[in-house]
N, C-alpha and C positions, 0 to 999 in steps of 0.2 A: 624436741619433745622429751620430757623426762620419763623414765620408766623404773618403777620399783618392783622388786620381786620379794614376796613374803614367804619365808620358809616355815619354820616351826611356830605355830600359833597356839595359843591356849584358848580353846573354844569354851563358850558359855552356853549351856543348853537348858531348855525348859520343855517339859512335856505337857501339852495342853489337850485335854479331852473334855468335850462338852456336848452331851447328848449325842445325837446322830448327825448333827449339822456342822459343817465346817465353820470354824471361827476365822473370820477374815481380818479383823482389826479390833483394837480395844484401847480407848483413850480415857484417862482419868478426868473426872468432873472437877472443876476448879474449887478450891477450898474444902475438898473432901479427901479422906484417905481410903474410903470404902465404896465410892460410887463411880461408875464407869458407863460410857456409851460404847457399844460393841456392834459388830456386824456378824450376824449369825445366819448362815444360809442366805436367804433373800430379805432378812429382817434387820432393821435398825432396832436395837434393844437397849433398855436401861438395865444395868446390873448392879447389884450390891454384893460385895465380896471383900473379905478381910485381908486378902492377899496371902493367906497362909493355909487356910482350910482347903481340903480337896474338893469341896462342893461350894457353889455360890449360894447365898441366902435368898436372892431374889432375881428373877429375870422377867422383865415386863416389855412387851412389844410396843415400840413407838410407831413404826410404820413398816409395812411390807411392800416391796416393789415387785413389778413384773409378774403379776398373777395370771396373765394371759396364757393360754394353753401352749402356744408355740415357744414361749420363753420360760416356762415353769421350771425347767431344769437348769436355768442360769443360777449363778450365785454371786454375792458380793466379793470383791477382791481388794485392790489397793484403796487406801484412804489417807486423808491428811486434814488437819484443821488449819484454816487460812488465818491470816493475821488479824482478822476481825471476828474470829470466833465461830465461823461456820464450819460444819463438817462436810467435807467433799468425799464422795466414795463412788466407785463405779462397779459395774458387773462384768462378768465374762460368760461366754457360752459354755455349754456342757462339753465334755470330752467324748469324741465319737469312738466307734469300735476299733479304729486304727490308732487311737491314742492322741488324736489331734483335737485342739479346741475348735468347736464350730464357729466360724467367723461371722461377724456382722450382727450378732444377737445381743450384745451388751449395750449399756448406756452409762452416762456420767451424770451424777446427781449432786445437789447440795442440800443440807438439812440445817435449817435455822429456826430455833424456837418451835420445833415440832412441825414446821412447814417444809415439805419436800418440793424441790424444783429440779426438773430435768433440763440438762444443758446440751447434751450430745446423745445421738443414737448411732446405730451402725458401728458399734465398737466391738472389736474382737476379744481383747483381754485388757480391761482397764487396769492401769498400773500407776507408776510414779507421778506425783504432783509436787509442784513447788511454786513459790511466789517471790517476786522482786518488787517490794513496795516503793522503792526509789523510782523505778521505771514504770510501775504499775503494769507489770506483766505477770501472766501465769503460764507455767510450763506443764505439759501433760504428755503421758506416754500411752499409746496403744501398742502393746507388745507385738501383736501380729502384723503391724504395718511394714516394717519396724522403724519407728522414728520418734523424735522428740518434737512436739509442737509448741508454739508460742501463741498466746492470746493477749489482747489488750484486756485489762482487768479493772473493774471499778470497785469503789468502797461498798457499793450496794450489792455486789456479788454477780454482776453481769460480765460475760465474756464475749469477745468479738474479734474479728480480723485474724482468723486462724492461719498461721504460716508454719512451715517446716523449718526448724533451725538446725537439725542434725539428723541425717539419714544414715542408718547403719550400712546399707548396701553401697551407697555412694562413697562411704569412707572405708569400705572393705573391712568392717568390724565383724569378727567372729561372734556368734551368739545372737541374742535378742535383748532389747532394752527391757529392764524390769523396774527396780526402785530408782528414785531420783531425789537429790537434794541440792541446795544452793548454798554457796559460801558468802562471806561478808563482802567479797569483791564482785559478786554477781556471776561468778563462774558456776557452771552446773557439773555435778558429779552423777554419772549414770552407771547403774549396775548392768553387767553383761551376763545374763543367765545363759548357761551352756557355753560361755566364752571365757570364764576364769578371770575376768578383769573388772575393775572399776575405772572408768574413763572420765577425766576432767576436760571440759571444753568450754570455749567462749561462745555463748549463744548469739553474740552480735555478728560473728563471722564464721562460726562453725569450726574454728580451728581447735584441734586437739592439743591440750597443754600438758597432759600427764596421763600415764597409765600405771595402775597398780595391779600387778598380777598375783593371783591367789593360787594356792596348791589344791584347789577344788573347783569344780566346774560351775555349779549353780549358785551364782552370786545374786541375791534377791533384793536387798535393801541396804541403804547407807544413810548415816546421819552423823552430825558432830555433837559432842557433849563434853563433859568435864567443866571444871570451874572457869576455865578460860576458852571453852569451846575449841580446844586444840587437840582433842582426841576423836578419832574416827571410829565409829561403830558400824560393823557390817554383819548382815545376816546371810546365811546360806540355806539351801534346801537339799534334802536327801532324795525326794521323789519328785516326779514331774507334777506340775500343778494341773 
């Protein structure tokens, strides 16, 4: 197993303030430089923003989830767009007086052409999502479990046959699973919030292939970018979610 330790890093930081509701995610609309779909509190919203101004020019609600009294304090959290253009996003429960996320109150949804579909309930803190279109698999994290799950995935957006492919406790991993991405070889990279690591593993056998240790605790999301997709981009958090 390979292990890398990152020392001096040059952080990139943005400050996002938007009304009194937490901004969970924001994705650009294809063929536009100023239109976005975002998660705001419990709402999927359409946004117009020039990317420079301190204020957006338009916010329009597409759909609001979990209006029931018992889950009205939930909020949207992790999200990703699948290879067929659907937006997948989940919710998390509120934080109690002891600073813990209330378990079992969240759900996982997909949004396609304005139509919302619920796929999972009893989620603690919905987080990382990734797809393997060669194998037609979807991978999903509930941070509170803590584990990475695999589903059979169809082009129509259905998921089935949920199985655990990586268990943090069974592998003695410090921290909890947060963001997730997949590489061109089908290996998964998972962030360890409160664990200072990004871990690469093979979902076929659960074998850890690599660890990258960071000089900070709360590792939250990871993806690949650059012209050749050979650069890794990692986000971190300052405060507890």
